[in-house]
All heavy atoms as an XYZ file, in Angstrom:
830
protein
N     113.997     95.454    105.406
C     114.021     96.622    104.527
C     115.446     96.873    104.048
O     116.045     97.853    104.369
C     113.479     97.847    105.252
C     112.041     97.695    105.656
S     110.893     99.024    105.378
C     111.777    100.388    104.724
N     115.965     95.951    103.294
C     117.288     96.144    102.717
C     117.185     97.134    101.572
O     116.186     97.174    100.868
C     117.859     94.811    102.220
C     118.118     93.842    103.325
N     119.157     93.993    104.195
C     117.457     92.735    103.708
C     119.138     92.995    105.065
N     118.098     92.221    104.797
N     118.228     97.913    101.360
C     118.220     98.877    100.264
C     117.559    100.180    100.653
O     118.154    101.223    100.493
N     116.362    100.122    101.179
C     115.665    101.348    101.559
C     116.418    102.079    102.662
O     116.388    103.297    102.740
C     114.251    101.045    102.014
N     117.117    101.340    103.489
C     117.863    101.950    104.591
C     119.016    102.804    104.074
O     119.495    103.683    104.769
C     118.390    100.876    105.527
N     119.457    102.534    102.858
C     120.565    103.296    102.287
C     120.115    104.631    101.707
O     120.930    105.490    101.439
C     121.255    102.477    101.190
C     121.861    101.164    101.631
C     122.368    100.390    100.423
C     122.987    101.412    102.616
N     118.830    104.788    101.503
C     118.306    105.994    100.868
C     118.255    107.157    101.852
O     118.140    106.969    103.052
C     116.907    105.721    100.323
N     118.336    108.375    101.306
C     118.151    109.561    102.131
C     116.673    109.761    102.400
O     115.834    109.415    101.561
N     116.350    110.314    103.553
C     114.929    110.516    103.875
C     114.298    111.585    102.985
O     113.080    111.708    102.922
C     114.761    110.875    105.349
C     115.437    112.174    105.761
C     115.215    112.505    107.220
O     114.329    111.941    107.850
N     116.006    113.408    107.762
N     115.117    112.358    102.278
C     114.586    113.397    101.394
C     114.235    112.865    100.005
O     113.725    113.610     99.180
C     115.613    114.527    101.231
C     115.973    115.230    102.516
C     117.108    114.531    103.251
O     117.520    113.431    102.915
N     117.609    115.177    104.277
N     114.537    111.605     99.717
C     114.265    111.065     98.382
C     112.804    111.293     98.002
O     111.912    111.139     98.840
C     114.556    109.562     98.329
C     116.047    109.252     98.440
O     116.852    110.192     98.582
O     116.377    108.067     98.386
N     112.560    111.651     96.750
C     111.184    111.833     96.292
C     111.099    111.584     94.794
O     112.117    111.502     94.103
C     110.648    113.221     96.658
C     111.247    114.368     95.880
C     110.507    115.005     94.890
C     112.522    114.824     96.148
C     111.046    116.069     94.178
C     113.068    115.889     95.445
C     112.334    116.515     94.451
N     109.885    111.439     94.311
C     109.635    111.195     92.900
C     108.911    112.399     92.305
O     107.971    112.919     92.904
C     108.765    109.928     92.729
O     109.451    108.832     93.318
C     108.496    109.640     91.261
N     109.375    112.838     91.135
C     108.701    113.908     90.392
C     107.908    113.248     89.275
O     108.466    112.472     88.497
C     109.724    114.890     89.780
C     110.532    115.582     90.885
C     109.017    115.927     88.904
C     111.723    116.346     90.356
N     106.604    113.539     89.210
C     105.748    113.005     88.150
C     105.328    114.170     87.255
O     104.768    115.156     87.736
C     104.504    112.303     88.737
C     103.649    111.722     87.615
C     104.909    111.219     89.729
N     105.625    114.067     85.967
C     105.274    115.135     85.029
C     103.896    114.881     84.426
O     103.730    114.017     83.587
C     106.330    115.226     83.920
C     106.037    116.369     82.969
O     105.106    117.128     83.154
N     106.859    116.491     81.941
N     102.917    115.660     84.881
C     101.556    115.600     84.335
C     101.181    116.957     83.744
O     100.016    117.344     83.735
C     100.557    115.230     85.442
C     100.767    113.854     86.026
C     100.144    112.795     85.166
C     100.115    111.464     85.899
N      99.548    110.413     85.074
N     102.204    117.703     83.286
C     101.960    119.061     82.788
C     101.426    119.085     81.362
O     100.874    120.086     80.919
C     103.260    119.890     82.803
O     104.205    119.290     81.910
C     103.850    119.983     84.208
N     101.629    117.984     80.617
C     101.258    117.978     79.214
C     102.416    118.365     78.311
O     102.290    118.337     77.086
N     103.543    118.734     78.911
C     104.708    119.187     78.153
C     105.987    118.568     78.709
O     106.060    118.238     79.890
C     104.825    120.719     78.220
C     103.645    121.408     77.600
C     102.553    121.771     78.380
C     103.606    121.670     76.235
C     101.442    122.379     77.802
C     102.502    122.284     75.657
C     101.427    122.635     76.445
O     100.340    123.231     75.866
N     107.031    118.453     77.865
C     108.298    117.931     78.374
C     109.005    118.944     79.270
O     108.946    120.148     79.012
C     109.120    117.651     77.106
C     108.456    118.409     76.003
C     107.045    118.675     76.417
N     109.648    118.443     80.313
C     110.486    119.276     81.174
C     111.940    119.033     80.769
O     112.396    117.894     80.686
C     110.284    118.909     82.643
C     108.889    119.198     83.196
C     108.748    118.642     84.598
C     108.600    120.693     83.182
N     112.657    120.125     80.520
C     114.035    120.029     80.032
C     115.042    120.061     81.170
O     116.110    119.445     81.085
C     114.302    121.167     79.051
C     115.584    120.999     78.273
C     115.657    122.008     77.147
C     116.893    121.763     76.299
N     117.028    122.760     75.242
N     114.728    120.817     82.223
C     115.660    120.953     83.342
C     114.911    120.873     84.661
O     113.806    121.398     84.778
C     116.376    122.315     83.301
C     117.096    122.573     82.016
N     118.249    121.922     81.661
C     116.814    123.416     81.002
C     118.656    122.362     80.474
N     117.788    123.258     80.044
N     115.539    120.248     85.655
C     115.037    120.252     87.028
C     116.218    120.543     87.942
O     117.250    119.870     87.865
C     114.387    118.919     87.430
C     113.205    118.591     86.507
C     113.935    118.963     88.899
C     112.567    117.233     86.771
N     116.056    121.548     88.774
C     117.101    121.930     89.719
C     116.549    121.791     91.133
O     115.410    122.183     91.396
C     117.531    123.384     89.507
C     117.954    123.693     88.088
C     117.034    124.206     87.170
C     119.253    123.466     87.665
C     117.412    124.490     85.857
C     119.646    123.752     86.356
C     118.716    124.261     85.459
O     119.089    124.539     84.171
N     117.348    121.244     92.038
C     116.963    121.138     93.441
C     118.143    121.648     94.263
O     119.267    121.162     94.114
C     116.636    119.680     93.830
C     116.295    119.587     95.319
C     115.483    119.141     92.998
N     117.901    122.665     95.086
C     118.960    123.243     95.916
C     118.435    123.476     97.318
O     117.238    123.670     97.519
C     119.433    124.585     95.340
O     120.014    124.402     94.070
N     119.356    123.486     98.271
C     118.952    123.772     99.646
C     118.299    125.145     99.698
O     118.741    126.079     99.038
C     120.169    123.776    100.582
C     120.740    122.402    100.835
C     121.881    122.445    101.842
O     121.801    123.218    102.811
O     122.834    121.697    101.634
N     117.232    125.270    100.497
C     116.603    126.569    100.700
C     117.665    127.514    101.262
O     118.514    127.107    102.043
C     115.417    126.424    101.670
O     114.436    125.588    101.045
C     114.781    127.757    102.009
N     117.615    128.768    100.860
C     118.574    129.806    101.254
C     119.897    129.707    100.518
O     120.810    130.481    100.784
C     118.833    129.823    102.775
C     117.559    130.069    103.557
O     116.683    130.808    103.097
N     117.433    129.447    104.703
N     120.035    128.760     99.598
C     121.209    128.712     98.735
C     120.952    129.736     97.637
O     119.895    129.746     97.035
C     121.360    127.297     98.148
C     122.628    127.131     97.339
O     123.298    128.097     97.007
N     122.945    125.898     97.012
N     121.917    130.607     97.378
C     121.686    131.688     96.413
C     121.834    131.262     94.965
O     121.611    132.060     94.064
C     122.636    132.860     96.706
C     122.257    133.543     98.007
O     121.091    133.622     98.356
N     123.245    134.007     98.731
N     122.235    130.025     94.721
C     122.352    129.563     93.347
C     121.779    128.158     93.233
O     121.646    127.449     94.226
C     123.825    129.570     92.906
O     124.572    128.673     93.692
N     121.449    127.772     92.017
C     120.891    126.445     91.772
C     122.019    125.454     91.561
O     123.002    125.753     90.888
C     119.982    126.463     90.539
C     118.744    127.259     90.775
C     118.483    128.528     90.334
C     117.598    126.852     91.535
N     117.243    128.917     90.777
C     116.683    127.922     91.515
C     117.267    125.697     92.223
C     115.445    127.856     92.149
C     116.036    125.631     92.863
C     115.142    126.704     92.826
N     121.864    124.245     92.119
C     122.803    123.170     91.853
C     122.604    122.708     90.409
O     121.713    123.179     89.716
C     122.585    122.007     92.838
C     122.946    122.410     94.275
O     123.700    123.389     94.460
O     122.456    121.747     95.200
N     123.419    121.764     89.967
C     123.335    121.330     88.569
C     121.989    120.691     88.248
O     121.284    120.213     89.121
C     124.480    120.377     88.251
C     124.400    119.065     89.007
C     125.630    118.197     88.757
O     126.741    118.642     89.067
O     125.452    117.074     88.270
N     121.677    120.703     86.962
C     120.437    120.121     86.448
C     120.441    118.616     86.736
O     121.298    117.900     86.225
C     120.366    120.397     84.940
C     119.149    119.791     84.269
O     118.272    119.264     84.972
O     119.091    119.850     83.036
N     119.499    118.150     87.554
C     119.505    116.728     87.929
C     119.051    115.820     86.800
O     119.290    114.616     86.841
C     118.670    116.461     89.211
C     117.205    116.883     89.033
C     119.301    117.144     90.404
C     116.338    116.537     90.222
N     118.418    116.378     85.761
C     118.033    115.556     84.614
C     119.218    115.295     83.687
O     119.165    114.390     82.854
C     116.925    116.233     83.797
C     115.512    116.164     84.351
C     114.569    116.924     83.432
C     115.053    114.731     84.529
N     120.268    116.102     83.818
C     121.390    115.960     82.900
C     120.946    116.278     81.486
O     120.289    117.278     81.242
N     121.269    115.396     80.549
C     120.881    115.619     79.162
C     119.495    115.088     78.865
O     118.982    115.250     77.760
C     121.874    114.929     78.230
C     123.133    115.717     78.076
C     123.885    115.226     76.865
N     125.282    115.080     77.234
C     126.067    114.110     76.829
N     125.607    113.171     76.050
N     127.318    114.071     77.212
N     118.887    114.404     79.800
C     117.576    113.801     79.572
C     116.457    114.835     79.611
O     116.634    115.935     80.110
C     117.284    112.727     80.625
C     118.228    111.538     80.500
O     118.743    111.299     79.391
O     118.449    110.869     81.511
N     115.315    114.432     79.090
C     114.090    115.237     79.163
C     113.044    114.383     79.867
O     112.968    113.172     79.646
C     113.620    115.635     77.749
C     114.551    116.719     77.192
C     112.178    116.113     77.761
C     114.196    117.181     75.801
N     112.262    115.013     80.753
C     111.190    114.301     81.440
C     109.896    114.584     80.678
O     109.312    115.659     80.804
C     111.089    114.756     82.903
C     110.113    113.964     83.767
C     110.557    112.510     83.893
C     110.002    114.595     85.147
N     109.498    113.623     79.865
C     108.302    113.812     79.037
C     107.033    113.721     79.881
O     107.041    113.187     80.988
C     108.266    112.780     77.917
C     109.284    113.083     76.835
O     109.314    114.191     76.303
N     110.137    112.124     76.526
N     105.948    114.258     79.336
C     104.655    114.194     80.011
C     104.305    112.736     80.304
O     104.476    111.865     79.451
C     103.584    114.829     79.130
C     102.229    114.817     79.808
O     102.137    115.303     80.945
O     101.272    114.290     79.205
N     103.843    112.461     81.520
C     103.454    111.117     81.909
C     104.598    110.301     82.485
O     104.377    109.214     83.016
N     105.829    110.815     82.405
C     106.983    110.099     82.959
C     107.270    110.575     84.373
O     106.788    111.616     84.812
C     108.222    110.313     82.078
C     108.102    109.683     80.705
C     109.355    109.863     79.857
O     110.179    110.751     80.154
O     109.490    109.105     78.898
N     108.089    109.779     85.081
C     108.493    110.172     86.431
C     110.000    110.076     86.567
O     110.674    109.401     85.785
C     107.795    109.326     87.497
C     108.190    107.865     87.483
C     109.264    107.412     88.243
C     107.479    106.946     86.720
C     109.634    106.069     88.227
C     107.838    105.613     86.696
C     108.919    105.183     87.452
O     109.293    103.870     87.432
N     110.527    110.793     87.546
C     111.969    110.829     87.796
C     112.180    110.706     89.298
O     111.577    111.440     90.080
C     112.547    112.160     87.282
C     114.033    112.262     87.402
C     114.866    111.633     86.493
C     114.610    113.000     88.429
C     116.257    111.738     86.600
C     115.984    113.108     88.544
C     116.807    112.468     87.621
N     113.026    109.769     89.697
C     113.337    109.578     91.117
C     114.542    110.427     91.504
O     115.608    110.304     90.897
C     113.626    108.104     91.416
C     112.389    107.254     91.269
O     111.301    107.647     91.672
N     112.539    106.086     90.674
N     114.349    111.283     92.506
C     115.425    112.133     93.010
C     115.947    111.494     94.291
O     115.166    111.230     95.215
C     114.918    113.558     93.297
C     116.059    114.453     93.761
C     114.232    114.137     92.066
N     117.242    111.229     94.337
C     117.821    110.577     95.507
C     118.878    111.458     96.157
O     119.566    112.230     95.482
C     118.441    109.213     95.133
O     119.399    109.417     94.104
C     117.378    108.242     94.644
N     118.963    111.321     97.460
C     119.921    112.085     98.253
C     120.839    111.122     98.999
O     120.478    109.968     99.226
C     119.182    112.947     99.287
C     118.407    114.086     98.687
C     117.150    113.875     98.139
C     118.916    115.363     98.674
C     116.420    114.915     97.581
C     118.207    116.410     98.123
C     116.964    116.189     97.576
N     122.002    111.609     99.388
C     122.907    110.798    100.195
C     122.277    110.539    101.560
O     121.577    111.397    102.104
C     124.244    111.522    100.367
N     122.530    109.358    102.090
C     121.960    109.000    103.390
C     122.364    109.999    104.471
O     121.613    110.262    105.404
C     122.428    107.594    103.761
C     121.780    107.069    105.024
C     122.265    105.666    105.334
C     121.676    105.233    106.660
N     122.526    104.293    107.356
N     123.562    110.575    104.343
C     124.079    111.498    105.361
C     123.428    112.883    105.294
O     123.614    113.688    106.207
C     125.594    111.634    105.204
N     122.673    113.166    104.238
C     122.054    114.489    104.086
C     121.068    114.745    105.217
O     120.216    113.924    105.493
C     121.335    114.583    102.731
C     120.695    115.934    102.475
C     121.705    117.064    102.492
O     122.621    117.057    101.653
O     121.578    117.936    103.368
N     121.219    115.897    105.889
C     120.359    116.228    107.034
C     119.318    117.298    106.727
O     118.326    117.427    107.429
C     121.216    116.711    108.217
C     122.238    115.689    108.704
C     121.561    114.547    109.428
C     122.573    113.602    110.041
N     122.391    112.224    109.614
N     119.557    118.095    105.698
C     118.663    119.208    105.378
C     117.297    118.703    104.901
O     117.229    117.813    104.057
C     119.294    120.097    104.283
O     120.574    120.534    104.742
C     118.421    121.290    103.965
N     116.214    119.280    105.432
C     114.865    118.902    105.010
C     114.266    119.900    104.022
O     113.450    119.528    103.183
C     113.946    118.795    106.225
S     114.193    117.277    107.172
N     114.626    121.176    104.122
C     114.003    122.219    103.298
C     114.805    122.467    102.025
O     115.982    122.819    102.073
C     113.908    123.529    104.091
C     113.034    123.428    105.323
C     111.573    123.543    104.981
C     110.749    123.602    106.249
N     109.347    123.779    105.995
N     114.118    122.285    100.889
C     114.751    122.425     99.588
C     113.877    123.258     98.669
O     112.662    123.312     98.825
C     114.984    121.043     98.962
C     115.960    120.223     99.752
C     115.719    119.532    100.912
C     117.342    120.038     99.471
N     116.878    118.930    101.352
C     117.879    119.216    100.493
C     118.179    120.478     98.436
C     119.225    118.841    100.505
C     119.509    120.089     98.458
C     120.022    119.295     99.478
N     114.514    123.910     97.707
C     113.816    124.639     96.653
C     113.931    123.830     95.371
O     114.918    123.110     95.173
C     114.444    126.014     96.425
C     114.354    126.918     97.654
O     113.540    126.626     98.558
O     115.098    127.909     97.704
N     112.940    123.943     94.508
C     112.982    123.231     93.235
C     112.565    124.167     92.111
O     111.656    124.975     92.269
C     112.050    122.018     93.261
C     112.133    121.178     91.996
S     111.132    119.670     92.083
C     109.511    120.319     91.694
N     113.264    124.055     90.993
C     112.942    124.840     89.799
C     112.856    123.880     88.624
O     113.708    123.002     88.472
C     114.031    125.878     89.550
C     113.864    126.683     88.273
C     115.023    127.667     88.148
C     114.993    128.399     86.838
N     116.134    129.332     86.735
N     111.823    124.023     87.815
C     111.715    123.238     86.586
C     111.667    124.205     85.405
O     111.191    125.333     85.526
C     110.472    122.310     86.572
C     110.529    121.311     87.721
C     109.175    123.091     86.601
N     112.204    123.737     84.279
C     112.183    124.537     83.051
C     111.624    123.687     81.922
O     112.039    122.543     81.728
C     113.590    125.030     82.710
N     110.659    124.270     81.218
C     110.099    123.620     80.034
C     111.043    123.818     78.852
O     111.940    124.664     78.903
C     108.728    124.229     79.704
C     107.666    123.948     80.731
C     107.373    124.869     81.736
C     106.944    122.761     80.708
C     106.385    124.608     82.676
C     105.954    122.497     81.637
C     105.685    123.434     82.624
O     104.711    123.175     83.550
N     110.799    123.076     77.776
C     111.681    123.210     76.620
C     111.542    124.558     75.910
O     112.400    124.928     75.118
C     111.531    122.035     75.639
C     110.112    121.841     75.147
O     109.217    122.613     75.555
O     109.895    120.913     74.353
N     110.496    125.330     76.228
C     110.356    126.671     75.629
C     110.982    127.757     76.506
O     110.891    128.937     76.207
C     108.889    127.002     75.343
C     108.059    127.138     76.615
O     108.585    126.926     77.727
O     106.864    127.464     76.493
N     111.603    127.343     77.635
C     112.285    128.303     78.502
C     111.456    128.786     79.682
O     111.983    129.416     80.598
N     110.139    128.519     79.679
C     109.301    128.898     80.824
C     109.737    128.101     82.058
O     110.125    126.938     81.945
C     107.827    128.605     80.531
C     107.197    129.531     79.516
C     107.013    130.946     80.046
O     106.536    131.100     81.190
O     107.367    131.886     79.326
N     109.676    128.738     83.221
C     110.102    128.066     84.446
C     109.047    128.177     85.534
O     108.154    129.025     85.476
C     111.417    128.673     84.995
O     111.198    130.056     85.298
C     112.560    128.532     84.009
N     109.165    127.304     86.530
C     108.328    127.362     87.737
C     109.236    127.034     88.909
O     110.129    126.188     88.796
C     107.174    126.382     87.649
N     109.015    127.712     90.039
C     109.868    127.537     91.218
C     109.002    127.294     92.450
O     107.961    127.923     92.629
C     110.756    128.792     91.445
C     111.544    128.681     92.740
C     111.694    129.018     90.277
N     109.443    126.354     93.280
C     108.836    126.120     94.583
C     109.915    126.297     95.626
O     111.028    125.784     95.475
C     108.261    124.698     94.680
C     107.127    124.490     93.736
C     105.804    124.683     93.996
C     107.200    124.075     92.374
N     105.063    124.410     92.871
C     105.885    124.032     91.863
C     108.266    123.723     91.532
C     105.599    123.670     90.558
C     107.984    123.362     90.226
C     106.666    123.340     89.750
N     109.590    127.014     96.716
C     110.574    127.266     97.773
C     110.152    126.595     99.061
O     108.962    126.496     99.372
C     110.742    128.774     97.985
C     111.313    129.472     96.764
C     111.484    130.969     96.969
O     110.819    131.538     97.864
O     112.281    131.565     96.231
N     111.135    126.144     99.824
C     110.884    125.609    101.153
C     110.126    124.302    101.176
O     109.348    124.047    102.097
N     110.341    123.446    100.171
C     109.695    122.129    100.186
C     110.319    121.276    101.284
O     111.537    121.143    101.340
C     109.904    121.428     98.831
C     109.238    122.063     97.614
C     109.744    121.405     96.340
C     107.731    121.965     97.712
N     109.495    120.712    102.153
C     109.995    119.850    103.223
C     110.099    118.426    102.684
O     109.157    117.650    102.754
C     109.076    119.901    104.443
C     109.638    119.129    105.627
O     110.628    118.362    105.458
O     109.099    119.276    106.734
N     111.271    118.107    102.138
C     111.442    116.807    101.495
C     111.524    115.661    102.491
O     111.464    114.501    102.097
C     112.664    116.822    100.573
C     112.547    117.781     99.385
C     113.753    117.641     98.478
C     111.255    117.566     98.607
N     111.632    115.969    103.774
C     111.557    114.909    104.787
C     110.113    114.419    104.943
O     109.873    113.343    105.470
C     112.100    115.393    106.127
S     113.866    115.763    106.084
N     109.152    115.221    104.458
C     107.732    114.887    104.571
C     107.087    114.550    103.223
O     105.958    114.088    103.178
C     106.960    116.067    105.188
C     107.463    116.506    106.547
C     107.290    115.431    107.594
O     106.286    114.728    107.607
N     108.266    115.276    108.463
N     107.798    114.827    102.128
C     107.235    114.640    100.787
C     107.888    113.429    100.125
O     109.106    113.322    100.108
C     107.487    115.897     99.922
C     106.733    117.106    100.500
C     107.071    115.661     98.474
C     107.124    118.438     99.876
N     107.077    112.535     99.581
C     107.633    111.390     98.857
C     107.369    111.491     97.357
O     108.038    110.849     96.554
C     107.059    110.080     99.388
O     105.659    110.061     99.202
N     106.386    112.330     96.985
C     106.051    112.457     95.572
C     105.529    113.850     95.280
O     104.734    114.393     96.053
C     104.991    111.414     95.206
C     104.633    111.380     93.728
C     103.961    110.062     93.391
C     102.536    110.258     92.980
N     101.836    109.010     92.692
N     105.981    114.432     94.169
C     105.464    115.707     93.681
C     104.922    115.469     92.277
O     105.663    115.061     91.387
C     106.575    116.760     93.601
C     106.998    117.455     94.885
C     108.165    118.393     94.596
C     105.853    118.225     95.514
N     103.629    115.698     92.101
C     103.022    115.572     90.780
C     102.835    116.979     90.223
O     102.117    117.791     90.806
C     101.680    114.829     90.865
O     101.913    113.533     91.420
C     101.050    114.690     89.482
N     103.517    117.264     89.112
C     103.463    118.595     88.516
C     102.357    118.666     87.480
O     102.227    117.789     86.629
C     104.804    118.930     87.859
C     106.033    118.805     88.766
C     107.279    119.238     88.021
C     105.870    119.602     90.042
N     101.547    119.721     87.575
C     100.453    119.937     86.628
C     100.523    121.379     86.134
O     100.955    122.265     86.860
C      99.101    119.688     87.297
C      98.976    118.248     87.784
C      97.543    117.872     88.069
C      97.489    116.395     88.397
N      96.188    115.825     88.331
N     100.081    121.576     84.896
C     100.046    122.913     84.320
C      98.610    123.291     84.035
O      97.859    122.518     83.445
C     100.870    122.962     83.037
C     100.983    124.341     82.470
C     101.707    125.382     82.972
C     100.379    124.831     81.269
N     101.577    126.481     82.164
C     100.772    126.176     81.113
C      99.536    124.254     80.315
C     100.350    126.957     80.040
C      99.111    125.038     79.245
C      99.525    126.378     79.114
N      98.232    124.503     84.482
C      96.877    124.998     84.283
C      96.868    125.920     83.068
O      97.456    126.995     83.103
C      96.416    125.744     85.539
C      94.982    126.211     85.441
O      94.538    126.687     84.400
N      94.260    126.086     86.534
N      96.224    125.490     82.002
C      96.233    126.242     80.745
C      95.602    127.622     80.901
O      96.069    128.593     80.322
C      95.491    125.440     79.681
C      95.657    126.011     78.289
C      94.870    125.215     77.268
C      95.599    123.968     76.860
N      94.951    123.249     75.752
N      94.554    127.735     81.710
C      93.859    129.027     81.816
C      94.637    130.050     82.636
O      94.554    131.241     82.366
C      92.458    128.839     82.399
O      92.522    128.279     83.685
N      95.414    129.607     83.625
C      96.179    130.543     84.450
C      97.651    130.590     84.055
O      98.373    131.505     84.434
C      96.103    130.168     85.939
O      96.709    128.890     86.130
C      94.676    130.168     86.436
N      98.127    129.569     83.328
C      99.539    129.506     82.974
C     100.432    129.137     84.132
O     101.641    129.334     84.089
N      99.842    128.604     85.190
C     100.600    128.280     86.411
C     100.880    126.791     86.516
O      99.991    125.966     86.265
C      99.823    128.752     87.669
C     100.489    128.278     88.944
C      99.677    130.264     87.660
N     102.122    126.455     86.859
C     102.484    125.068     87.131
C     102.339    124.851     88.630
O     102.865    125.610     89.431
C     103.936    124.779     86.717
O     104.108    125.129     85.345
C     104.293    123.304     86.918
N     101.602    123.789     89.001
C     101.406    123.493     90.420
C     102.049    122.150     90.745
O     102.313    121.340     89.858
C      99.914    123.463     90.761
O      99.277    122.436     90.010
N     102.311    121.949     92.036
C     102.886    120.686     92.506
C     101.983    120.108     93.590
O     101.729    120.765     94.598
C     104.287    120.910     93.056
N     101.493    118.903     93.349
C     100.663    118.215     94.348
C     101.595    117.363     95.188
O     102.275    116.484     94.662
C      99.581    117.383     93.664
C      98.671    118.298     92.842
C      98.783    116.586     94.704
C      97.918    117.588     91.755
N     101.618    117.624     96.505
C     102.537    116.927     97.403
C     101.892    115.682     98.001
O     100.730    115.725     98.396
C     102.964    117.860     98.551
C     103.615    119.129     98.067
C     103.776    120.136     99.204
C     104.235    121.467     98.643
N     104.021    122.568     99.555
N     102.672    114.610     98.074
C     102.207    113.385     98.733
C     103.266    112.925     99.700
O     104.431    113.203     99.540
C     101.934    112.298     97.695
C     100.743    112.626     96.807
C     100.527    111.541     95.766
O     100.535    110.339     96.113
O     100.346    111.896     94.602
């Protein structure tokens, strides 16, 4: 298992199945009062695309919060995600409720 040993155990993949482009994704340690920088940078995560989030091997924290922002400014936030147990988050948007959900794998 060369290469995989260098990865942080918190690494995960975000899959956008919302039907809309995501403009910003923020991931910060739980209990951090501010969001770290936008991990997408200048990119946009279009519907049907995925983005691999990687952490330093030395990172020990398992609980993280995540915020996504659509290009219209709407946002969704998840708190206390145990990224030591999650390898994939598939984001979906429910048109009737207006709620963005995350399916954990």
